VMD Tcl script that builds the backbone (N, CA, C; Angstrom):
set m [mol new atoms 420]
animate dup $m
set s [atomselect $m all]
$s set {name element resname resid chain x y z} {
  {N N MET 1 A 37.092 -10.932 -14.321}
  {CA C MET 1 A 36.506 -12.152 -13.794}
  {C C MET 1 A 35.112 -11.827 -13.238}
  {N N ARG 2 A 34.165 -12.690 -13.543}
  {CA C ARG 2 A 32.795 -12.489 -13.084}
  {C C ARG 2 A 32.700 -12.812 -11.596}
  {N N PRO 3 A 32.049 -11.936 -10.782}
  {CA C PRO 3 A 31.846 -12.244 -9.364}
  {C C PRO 3 A 30.913 -13.453 -9.216}
  {N N LYS 4 A 31.029 -14.155 -8.113}
  {CA C LYS 4 A 30.252 -15.363 -7.851}
  {C C LYS 4 A 28.845 -15.027 -7.339}
  {N N LEU 5 A 27.857 -15.732 -7.863}
  {CA C LEU 5 A 26.502 -15.674 -7.310}
  {C C LEU 5 A 26.419 -16.633 -6.135}
  {N N GLU 6 A 25.665 -16.277 -5.129}
  {CA C GLU 6 A 25.530 -17.134 -3.948}
  {C C GLU 6 A 24.179 -17.825 -3.857}
  {N N GLY 7 A 23.380 -17.768 -4.918}
  {CA C GLY 7 A 22.091 -18.435 -4.902}
  {C C GLY 7 A 20.962 -17.442 -5.054}
  {N N ILE 8 A 19.755 -17.889 -4.828}
  {CA C ILE 8 A 18.578 -17.044 -4.936}
  {C C ILE 8 A 18.169 -16.603 -3.537}
  {N N LEU 9 A 18.130 -15.307 -3.327}
  {CA C LEU 9 A 17.768 -14.746 -2.034}
  {C C LEU 9 A 16.260 -14.719 -1.842}
  {N N GLU 10 A 15.544 -14.368 -2.909}
  {CA C GLU 10 A 14.094 -14.280 -2.827}
  {C C GLU 10 A 13.493 -14.620 -4.178}
  {N N THR 11 A 12.258 -15.060 -4.146}
  {CA C THR 11 A 11.482 -15.265 -5.356}
  {C C THR 11 A 10.126 -14.647 -5.106}
  {N N ALA 12 A 9.405 -14.336 -6.178}
  {CA C ALA 12 A 8.154 -13.605 -6.026}
  {C C ALA 12 A 7.015 -14.295 -6.750}
  {N N VAL 13 A 5.822 -14.040 -6.236}
  {CA C VAL 13 A 4.587 -14.471 -6.852}
  {C C VAL 13 A 3.623 -13.288 -6.739}
  {N N TYR 14 A 2.741 -13.133 -7.711}
  {CA C TYR 14 A 1.784 -12.036 -7.723}
  {C C TYR 14 A 0.385 -12.599 -7.541}
  {N N VAL 15 A -0.405 -11.942 -6.680}
  {CA C VAL 15 A -1.740 -12.433 -6.358}
  {C C VAL 15 A -2.742 -11.287 -6.398}
  {N N ASP 16 A -4.014 -11.635 -6.572}
  {CA C ASP 16 A -5.089 -10.651 -6.547}
  {C C ASP 16 A -5.696 -10.495 -5.155}
  {N N ASP 17 A -5.718 -11.563 -4.382}
  {CA C ASP 17 A -6.350 -11.556 -3.059}
  {C C ASP 17 A -5.288 -11.804 -1.989}
  {N N MET 18 A -4.834 -10.725 -1.375}
  {CA C MET 18 A -3.762 -10.829 -0.382}
  {C C MET 18 A -4.197 -11.623 0.846}
  {N N ASP 19 A -5.449 -11.473 1.272}
  {CA C ASP 19 A -5.918 -12.212 2.455}
  {C C ASP 19 A -5.948 -13.716 2.187}
  {N N ALA 20 A -6.453 -14.117 1.024}
  {CA C ALA 20 A -6.476 -15.545 0.676}
  {C C ALA 20 A -5.053 -16.079 0.544}
  {N N ALA 21 A -4.168 -15.268 -0.036}
  {CA C ALA 21 A -2.775 -15.689 -0.166}
  {C C ALA 21 A -2.142 -15.886 1.200}
  {N N HIS 22 A -2.380 -14.937 2.114}
  {CA C HIS 22 A -1.787 -15.073 3.450}
  {C C HIS 22 A -2.305 -16.329 4.154}
  {N N LYS 23 A -3.583 -16.555 4.064}
  {CA C LYS 23 A -4.142 -17.759 4.694}
  {C C LYS 23 A -3.476 -19.013 4.127}
  {N N PHE 24 A -3.316 -19.068 2.815}
  {CA C PHE 24 A -2.707 -20.225 2.170}
  {C C PHE 24 A -1.242 -20.392 2.573}
  {N N TYR 25 A -0.446 -19.345 2.407}
  {CA C TYR 25 A 0.991 -19.461 2.655}
  {C C TYR 25 A 1.323 -19.606 4.136}
  {N N SER 26 A 0.507 -19.028 5.018}
  {CA C SER 26 A 0.804 -19.162 6.446}
  {C C SER 26 A 0.147 -20.402 7.042}
  {N N GLU 27 A -1.141 -20.607 6.794}
  {CA C GLU 27 A -1.853 -21.716 7.431}
  {C C GLU 27 A -1.622 -23.057 6.740}
  {N N ILE 28 A -1.623 -23.087 5.425}
  {CA C ILE 28 A -1.447 -24.358 4.719}
  {C C ILE 28 A 0.034 -24.732 4.635}
  {N N LEU 29 A 0.870 -23.802 4.174}
  {CA C LEU 29 A 2.293 -24.123 3.992}
  {C C LEU 29 A 3.132 -23.820 5.221}
  {N N GLY 30 A 2.593 -23.102 6.193}
  {CA C GLY 30 A 3.301 -22.878 7.453}
  {C C GLY 30 A 4.422 -21.856 7.390}
  {N N LEU 31 A 4.371 -20.936 6.426}
  {CA C LEU 31 A 5.411 -19.921 6.326}
  {C C LEU 31 A 5.121 -18.761 7.270}
  {N N LYS 32 A 6.165 -18.263 7.918}
  {CA C LYS 32 A 6.019 -17.136 8.839}
  {C C LYS 32 A 6.135 -15.833 8.049}
  {N N ARG 33 A 5.130 -14.970 8.224}
  {CA C ARG 33 A 5.167 -13.684 7.534}
  {C C ARG 33 A 6.123 -12.756 8.273}
  {N N MET 34 A 7.065 -12.161 7.536}
  {CA C MET 34 A 8.049 -11.253 8.114}
  {C C MET 34 A 7.676 -9.793 7.876}
  {N N VAL 35 A 6.981 -9.520 6.766}
  {CA C VAL 35 A 6.580 -8.167 6.399}
  {C C VAL 35 A 5.151 -8.226 5.887}
  {N N ALA 36 A 4.335 -7.260 6.318}
  {CA C ALA 36 A 2.961 -7.151 5.831}
  {C C ALA 36 A 2.711 -5.706 5.428}
  {N N GLY 37 A 2.357 -5.493 4.171}
  {CA C GLY 37 A 2.039 -4.163 3.676}
  {C C GLY 37 A 0.905 -4.249 2.685}
  {N N GLU 38 A 0.507 -3.119 2.139}
  {CA C GLU 38 A -0.589 -3.095 1.173}
  {C C GLU 38 A -0.223 -3.779 -0.136}
  {N N ARG 39 A 1.044 -3.693 -0.512}
  {CA C ARG 39 A 1.455 -4.224 -1.811}
  {C C ARG 39 A 2.360 -5.439 -1.718}
  {N N LEU 40 A 2.790 -5.811 -0.512}
  {CA C LEU 40 A 3.766 -6.891 -0.362}
  {C C LEU 40 A 3.623 -7.589 0.977}
  {N N PHE 41 A 3.656 -8.908 0.940}
  {CA C PHE 41 A 3.891 -9.731 2.118}
  {C C PHE 41 A 5.195 -10.468 1.843}
  {N N ALA 42 A 6.049 -10.566 2.841}
  {CA C ALA 42 A 7.289 -11.330 2.707}
  {C C ALA 42 A 7.265 -12.452 3.734}
  {N N TYR 43 A 7.602 -13.661 3.288}
  {CA C TYR 43 A 7.569 -14.847 4.138}
  {C C TYR 43 A 8.953 -15.464 4.251}
  {N N ASP 44 A 9.234 -16.011 5.414}
  {CA C ASP 44 A 10.456 -16.765 5.673}
  {C C ASP 44 A 10.260 -18.151 5.053}
  {N N ALA 45 A 10.956 -18.417 3.933}
  {CA C ALA 45 A 10.813 -19.699 3.240}
  {C C ALA 45 A 11.815 -20.738 3.724}
  {N N ALA 46 A 12.955 -20.304 4.220}
  {CA C ALA 46 A 14.026 -21.158 4.736}
  {C C ALA 46 A 15.139 -20.206 5.167}
  {N N PRO 47 A 16.168 -20.699 5.831}
  {CA C PRO 47 A 17.251 -19.788 6.210}
  {C C PRO 47 A 17.776 -18.999 5.001}
  {N N ALA 48 A 17.774 -17.676 5.146}
  {CA C ALA 48 A 18.282 -16.746 4.130}
  {C C ALA 48 A 17.514 -16.807 2.809}
  {N N GLN 49 A 16.242 -17.235 2.844}
  {CA C GLN 49 A 15.412 -17.311 1.643}
  {C C GLN 49 A 14.038 -16.717 1.940}
  {N N ALA 50 A 13.551 -15.886 1.026}
  {CA C ALA 50 A 12.263 -15.232 1.225}
  {C C ALA 50 A 11.349 -15.446 0.032}
  {N N LEU 51 A 10.073 -15.627 0.338}
  {CA C LEU 51 A 9.028 -15.643 -0.676}
  {C C LEU 51 A 8.320 -14.301 -0.577}
  {N N LEU 52 A 8.298 -13.556 -1.678}
  {CA C LEU 52 A 7.614 -12.269 -1.728}
  {C C LEU 52 A 6.284 -12.463 -2.431}
  {N N VAL 53 A 5.204 -12.058 -1.777}
  {CA C VAL 53 A 3.869 -12.142 -2.348}
  {C C VAL 53 A 3.421 -10.705 -2.614}
  {N N PHE 54 A 3.365 -10.346 -3.905}
  {CA C PHE 54 A 3.006 -8.991 -4.304}
  {C C PHE 54 A 1.540 -8.920 -4.708}
  {N N HIS 55 A 0.912 -7.801 -4.383}
  {CA C HIS 55 A -0.472 -7.546 -4.771}
  {C C HIS 55 A -0.477 -7.130 -6.238}
  {N N ARG 56 A -0.963 -8.016 -7.082}
  {CA C ARG 56 A -0.955 -7.784 -8.528}
  {C C ARG 56 A -1.652 -6.460 -8.848}
  {N N GLY 57 A -1.035 -5.697 -9.739}
  {CA C GLY 57 A -1.606 -4.421 -10.145}
  {C C GLY 57 A -1.265 -3.260 -9.228}
  {N N HIS 58 A -0.567 -3.532 -8.125}
  {CA C HIS 58 A -0.231 -2.495 -7.159}
  {C C HIS 58 A 1.275 -2.279 -7.024}
  {N N THR 59 A 2.038 -2.855 -7.938}
  {CA C THR 59 A 3.498 -2.782 -7.807}
  {C C THR 59 A 4.184 -2.248 -9.063}
  {N N GLY 60 A 3.425 -1.730 -10.001}
  {CA C GLY 60 A 3.995 -1.287 -11.264}
  {C C GLY 60 A 4.759 0.022 -11.196}
  {N N GLU 61 A 4.471 0.817 -10.199}
  {CA C GLU 61 A 5.128 2.118 -10.069}
  {C C GLU 61 A 6.360 2.012 -9.181}
  {N N ASP 62 A 7.342 2.856 -9.463}
  {CA C ASP 62 A 8.515 2.934 -8.589}
  {C C ASP 62 A 8.072 3.353 -7.185}
  {N N VAL 63 A 8.784 2.881 -6.179}
  {CA C VAL 63 A 8.503 3.250 -4.791}
  {C C VAL 63 A 9.751 3.899 -4.205}
  {N N GLU 64 A 9.558 5.100 -3.692}
  {CA C GLU 64 A 10.660 5.806 -3.046}
  {C C GLU 64 A 10.739 5.359 -1.592}
  {N N THR 65 A 11.909 4.980 -1.150}
  {CA C THR 65 A 12.140 4.626 0.249}
  {C C THR 65 A 13.278 5.502 0.766}
  {N N PRO 66 A 13.450 5.595 2.070}
  {CA C PRO 66 A 14.575 6.377 2.595}
  {C C PRO 66 A 15.926 5.895 2.070}
  {N N GLY 67 A 16.000 4.611 1.697}
  {CA C GLY 67 A 17.262 4.054 1.225}
  {C C GLY 67 A 17.461 4.109 -0.275}
  {N N GLY 68 A 16.432 4.508 -1.026}
  {CA C GLY 68 A 16.543 4.574 -2.479}
  {C C GLY 68 A 15.252 4.168 -3.157}
  {N N THR 69 A 15.269 4.131 -4.465}
  {CA C THR 69 A 14.082 3.822 -5.269}
  {C C THR 69 A 14.018 2.341 -5.592}
  {N N VAL 70 A 12.867 1.740 -5.309}
  {CA C VAL 70 A 12.611 0.356 -5.705}
  {C C VAL 70 A 11.878 0.420 -7.042}
  {N N PRO 71 A 12.468 -0.106 -8.118}
  {CA C PRO 71 A 11.823 -0.048 -9.427}
  {C C PRO 71 A 10.496 -0.822 -9.437}
  {N N GLY 72 A 9.516 -0.277 -10.173}
  {CA C GLY 72 A 8.233 -0.951 -10.305}
  {C C GLY 72 A 8.361 -2.249 -11.083}
  {N N HIS 73 A 7.464 -3.182 -10.796}
  {CA C HIS 73 A 7.431 -4.468 -11.489}
  {C C HIS 73 A 6.052 -5.068 -11.298}
  {N N ASP 74 A 5.661 -5.955 -12.178}
  {CA C ASP 74 A 4.356 -6.607 -12.091}
  {C C ASP 74 A 4.352 -7.756 -13.087}
  {N N THR 75 A 3.337 -8.589 -13.024}
  {CA C THR 75 A 3.199 -9.680 -13.971}
  {C C THR 75 A 1.721 -9.990 -14.148}
  {N N LYS 76 A 1.404 -10.638 -15.235}
  {CA C LYS 76 A 0.044 -11.099 -15.494}
  {C C LYS 76 A 0.095 -12.604 -15.660}
  {N N GLY 77 A -0.982 -13.260 -15.306}
  {CA C GLY 77 A -1.045 -14.696 -15.472}
  {C C GLY 77 A -0.389 -15.445 -14.318}
  {N N ARG 78 A -0.318 -16.745 -14.479}
  {CA C ARG 78 A 0.217 -17.605 -13.425}
  {C C ARG 78 A 1.728 -17.607 -13.444}
  {N N SER 79 A 2.311 -17.698 -12.268}
  {CA C SER 79 A 3.755 -17.860 -12.169}
  {C C SER 79 A 4.044 -19.203 -11.507}
  {N N HIS 80 A 5.315 -19.504 -11.348}
  {CA C HIS 80 A 5.713 -20.808 -10.807}
  {C C HIS 80 A 6.946 -20.652 -9.937}
  {N N PHE 81 A 6.965 -21.424 -8.854}
  {CA C PHE 81 A 8.184 -21.597 -8.068}
  {C C PHE 81 A 8.086 -22.925 -7.344}
  {N N ALA 82 A 9.230 -23.403 -6.854}
  {CA C ALA 82 A 9.288 -24.710 -6.201}
  {C C ALA 82 A 9.927 -24.591 -4.829}
  {N N PHE 83 A 9.381 -25.359 -3.889}
  {CA C PHE 83 A 9.997 -25.552 -2.583}
  {C C PHE 83 A 10.758 -26.876 -2.629}
  {N N ARG 84 A 11.923 -26.895 -2.041}
  {CA C ARG 84 A 12.699 -28.131 -1.935}
  {C C ARG 84 A 12.193 -28.910 -0.725}
  {N N ILE 85 A 11.996 -30.214 -0.900}
  {CA C ILE 85 A 11.613 -31.091 0.214}
  {C C ILE 85 A 12.490 -32.340 0.185}
  {N N ALA 86 A 12.557 -33.023 1.308}
  {CA C ALA 86 A 13.269 -34.302 1.385}
  {C C ALA 86 A 12.414 -35.375 0.713}
  {N N ALA 87 A 13.052 -36.292 0.017}
  {CA C ALA 87 A 12.330 -37.357 -0.689}
  {C C ALA 87 A 11.423 -38.140 0.251}
  {N N GLU 88 A 11.876 -38.355 1.481}
  {CA C GLU 88 A 11.062 -39.130 2.419}
  {C C GLU 88 A 9.831 -38.372 2.915}
  {N N GLU 89 A 9.717 -37.081 2.594}
  {CA C GLU 89 A 8.555 -36.275 2.995}
  {C C GLU 89 A 7.485 -36.187 1.909}
  {N N LEU 90 A 7.758 -36.720 0.733}
  {CA C LEU 90 A 6.835 -36.598 -0.393}
  {C C LEU 90 A 5.451 -37.162 -0.075}
  {N N ASP 91 A 5.383 -38.375 0.436}
  {CA C ASP 91 A 4.094 -38.986 0.759}
  {C C ASP 91 A 3.376 -38.215 1.854}
  {N N ALA 92 A 4.109 -37.742 2.841}
  {CA C ALA 92 A 3.495 -36.963 3.926}
  {C C ALA 92 A 2.904 -35.664 3.375}
  {N N TRP 93 A 3.626 -35.004 2.455}
  {CA C TRP 93 A 3.104 -33.779 1.856}
  {C C TRP 93 A 1.862 -34.077 1.023}
  {N N ARG 94 A 1.877 -35.163 0.262}
  {CA C ARG 94 A 0.719 -35.534 -0.549}
  {C C ARG 94 A -0.508 -35.711 0.347}
  {N N SER 95 A -0.349 -36.441 1.421}
  {CA C SER 95 A -1.460 -36.667 2.354}
  {C C SER 95 A -1.915 -35.368 3.009}
  {N N TYR 96 A -0.961 -34.561 3.440}
  {CA C TYR 96 A -1.275 -33.303 4.116}
  {C C TYR 96 A -2.049 -32.358 3.201}
  {N N LEU 97 A -1.568 -32.183 1.968}
  {CA C LEU 97 A -2.259 -31.285 1.045}
  {C C LEU 97 A -3.677 -31.771 0.768}
  {N N THR 98 A -3.834 -33.067 0.575}
  {CA C THR 98 A -5.156 -33.640 0.340}
  {C C THR 98 A -6.065 -33.384 1.543}
  {N N GLU 99 A -5.549 -33.598 2.733}
  {CA C GLU 99 A -6.305 -33.360 3.970}
  {C C GLU 99 A -6.745 -31.903 4.088}
  {N N LYS 100 A -5.935 -30.977 3.613}
  {CA C LYS 100 A -6.236 -29.550 3.685}
  {C C LYS 100 A -7.091 -29.073 2.510}
  {N N GLY 101 A -7.482 -29.990 1.622}
  {CA C GLY 101 A -8.329 -29.631 0.493}
  {C C GLY 101 A -7.595 -29.005 -0.669}
  {N N VAL 102 A -6.271 -29.179 -0.716}
  {CA C VAL 102 A -5.466 -28.646 -1.813}
  {C C VAL 102 A -5.332 -29.745 -2.865}
  {N N THR 103 A -5.797 -29.480 -4.062}
  {CA C THR 103 A -5.756 -30.459 -5.141}
  {C C THR 103 A -4.352 -30.551 -5.724}
  {N N ILE 104 A -3.823 -31.737 -5.787}
  {CA C ILE 104 A -2.545 -31.974 -6.458}
  {C C ILE 104 A -2.860 -32.084 -7.942}
  {N N THR 105 A -2.302 -31.174 -8.737}
  {CA C THR 105 A -2.627 -31.118 -10.156}
  {C C THR 105 A -1.758 -32.032 -11.003}
  {N N SER 106 A -0.565 -32.382 -10.478}
  {CA C SER 106 A 0.326 -33.246 -11.238}
  {C C SER 106 A 1.405 -33.813 -10.331}
  {N N GLU 107 A 1.888 -34.981 -10.702}
  {CA C GLU 107 A 3.060 -35.582 -10.062}
  {C C GLU 107 A 4.012 -35.992 -11.168}
  {N N VAL 108 A 5.286 -35.674 -10.983}
  {CA C VAL 108 A 6.287 -35.968 -12.017}
  {C C VAL 108 A 7.460 -36.704 -11.384}
  {N N THR 109 A 7.914 -37.747 -12.071}
  {CA C THR 109 A 9.178 -38.402 -11.737}
  {C C THR 109 A 10.159 -37.987 -12.817}
  {N N TRP 110 A 11.241 -37.340 -12.403}
  {CA C TRP 110 A 12.212 -36.782 -13.333}
  {C C TRP 110 A 13.233 -37.825 -13.766}
  {N N PRO 111 A 13.833 -37.640 -14.949}
  {CA C PRO 111 A 14.814 -38.605 -15.447}
  {C C PRO 111 A 15.953 -38.889 -14.459}
  {N N ALA 112 A 16.337 -37.887 -13.682}
  {CA C ALA 112 A 17.421 -38.083 -12.713}
  {C C ALA 112 A 16.953 -38.813 -11.459}
  {N N GLY 113 A 15.630 -39.039 -11.329}
  {CA C GLY 113 A 15.106 -39.786 -10.191}
  {C C GLY 113 A 14.347 -38.959 -9.176}
  {N N GLY 114 A 14.420 -37.643 -9.266}
  {CA C GLY 114 A 13.672 -36.784 -8.352}
  {C C GLY 114 A 12.193 -36.838 -8.646}
  {N N ARG 115 A 11.416 -36.368 -7.681}
  {CA C ARG 115 A 9.960 -36.383 -7.834}
  {C C ARG 115 A 9.399 -35.047 -7.404}
  {N N SER 116 A 8.297 -34.649 -8.065}
  {CA C SER 116 A 7.654 -33.375 -7.766}
  {C C SER 116 A 6.153 -33.537 -7.641}
  {N N LEU 117 A 5.583 -32.756 -6.724}
  {CA C LEU 117 A 4.141 -32.592 -6.607}
  {C C LEU 117 A 3.822 -31.159 -7.024}
  {N N TYR 118 A 2.810 -30.985 -7.854}
  {CA C TYR 118 A 2.380 -29.665 -8.292}
  {C C TYR 118 A 0.972 -29.388 -7.773}
  {N N PHE 119 A 0.729 -28.146 -7.386}
  {CA C PHE 119 A -0.583 -27.697 -6.914}
  {C C PHE 119 A -0.643 -26.197 -7.117}
  {N N ASN 120 A -1.819 -25.610 -6.878}
  {CA C ASN 120 A -1.998 -24.182 -7.100}
  {C C ASN 120 A -2.290 -23.453 -5.796}
  {N N ASP 121 A -1.868 -22.187 -5.740}
  {CA C ASP 121 A -2.291 -21.330 -4.639}
  {C C ASP 121 A -3.664 -20.761 -5.007}
  {N N PRO 122 A -4.301 -19.970 -4.134}
  {CA C PRO 122 A -5.649 -19.472 -4.433}
  {C C PRO 122 A -5.750 -18.625 -5.702}
  {N N ASP 123 A -4.644 -18.034 -6.171}
  {CA C ASP 123 A -4.670 -17.234 -7.394}
  {C C ASP 123 A -4.284 -18.034 -8.630}
  {N N GLY 124 A -4.063 -19.338 -8.482}
  {CA C GLY 124 A -3.735 -20.181 -9.624}
  {C C GLY 124 A -2.260 -20.285 -9.935}
  {N N ASN 125 A -1.402 -19.649 -9.124}
  {CA C ASN 125 A 0.036 -19.800 -9.328}
  {C C ASN 125 A 0.415 -21.255 -9.110}
  {N N VAL 126 A 1.346 -21.736 -9.909}
  {CA C VAL 126 A 1.754 -23.142 -9.878}
  {C C VAL 126 A 2.905 -23.305 -8.890}
  {N N LEU 127 A 2.641 -24.058 -7.825}
  {CA C LEU 127 A 3.652 -24.345 -6.816}
  {C C LEU 127 A 4.105 -25.782 -6.974}
  {N N GLU 128 A 5.343 -26.019 -6.601}
  {CA C GLU 128 A 5.932 -27.349 -6.728}
  {C C GLU 128 A 6.652 -27.696 -5.433}
  {N N LEU 129 A 6.492 -28.925 -4.999}
  {CA C LEU 129 A 7.304 -29.495 -3.933}
  {C C LEU 129 A 8.230 -30.476 -4.628}
  {N N ALA 130 A 9.528 -30.208 -4.583}
  {CA C ALA 130 A 10.489 -30.980 -5.370}
  {C C ALA 130 A 11.470 -31.723 -4.472}
  {N N ALA 131 A 11.585 -33.019 -4.716}
  {CA C ALA 131 A 12.545 -33.863 -4.002}
  {C C ALA 131 A 13.672 -34.230 -4.960}
  {N N ALA 132 A 14.889 -34.036 -4.517}
  {CA C ALA 132 A 16.078 -34.261 -5.357}
  {C C ALA 132 A 16.142 -35.697 -5.872}
  {N N PRO 133 A 16.860 -35.877 -6.978}
  {CA C PRO 133 A 17.522 -34.876 -7.815}
  {C C PRO 133 A 16.670 -34.476 -9.012}
  {N N LEU 134 A 16.604 -33.161 -9.266}
  {CA C LEU 134 A 15.959 -32.636 -10.470}
  {C C LEU 134 A 16.993 -32.083 -11.430}
  {N N TRP 135 A 17.906 -31.312 -10.863}
  {CA C TRP 135 A 18.924 -30.617 -11.639}
  {C C TRP 135 A 20.303 -31.137 -11.245}
  {N N PRO 136 A 21.278 -30.951 -12.112}
  {CA C PRO 136 A 22.638 -31.426 -11.781}
  {C C PRO 136 A 23.193 -30.822 -10.491}
  {N N ASN 137 A 22.759 -29.618 -10.124}
  {CA C ASN 137 A 23.259 -28.980 -8.908}
  {C C ASN 137 A 22.348 -29.181 -7.706}
  {N N PHE 138 A 21.352 -30.021 -7.819}
  {CA C PHE 138 A 20.359 -30.250 -6.760}
  {C C PHE 138 A 20.808 -31.453 -5.942}
  {N N LEU 139 A 21.456 -31.180 -4.845}
  {CA C LEU 139 A 21.990 -32.246 -4.000}
  {C C LEU 139 A 20.895 -32.820 -3.130}
  {N N SER 140 A 20.974 -34.081 -2.832}
  {CA C SER 140 A 19.966 -34.711 -1.973}
  {C C SER 140 A 20.274 -34.472 -0.514}
}
mol reanalyze $m
mol bondsrecalc $m
mol representation Tube
mol addrep $m
């Protein structure tokens, strides 16, 4: 029998400018940084959820830690992830992002009735604010 997955613990994005990324994720999106290093910033995205911001080009090699080896990884180009928001917060987020000078690149109304706002971080990664329902398992 296959063991049960409990969800996504962390997701990652790769950036070229760590200082610009920190300013964006902490000041614009209000995420608290939990870890700051040369190759990684980790942010508290929600209870038991972390956003990892890796310095592109600096994570390809394995890293030895006292607890074991962290395998190297990296990516090129833009990546994507979504934050879950309440449907009643969509308009407030739209106004807030506009006020902060963040361009909303797209808005989508999904067949199930959910809505999303898309915008970019300073490195061009595609971020989404998603209000349920988008997926069959996305509860409102």
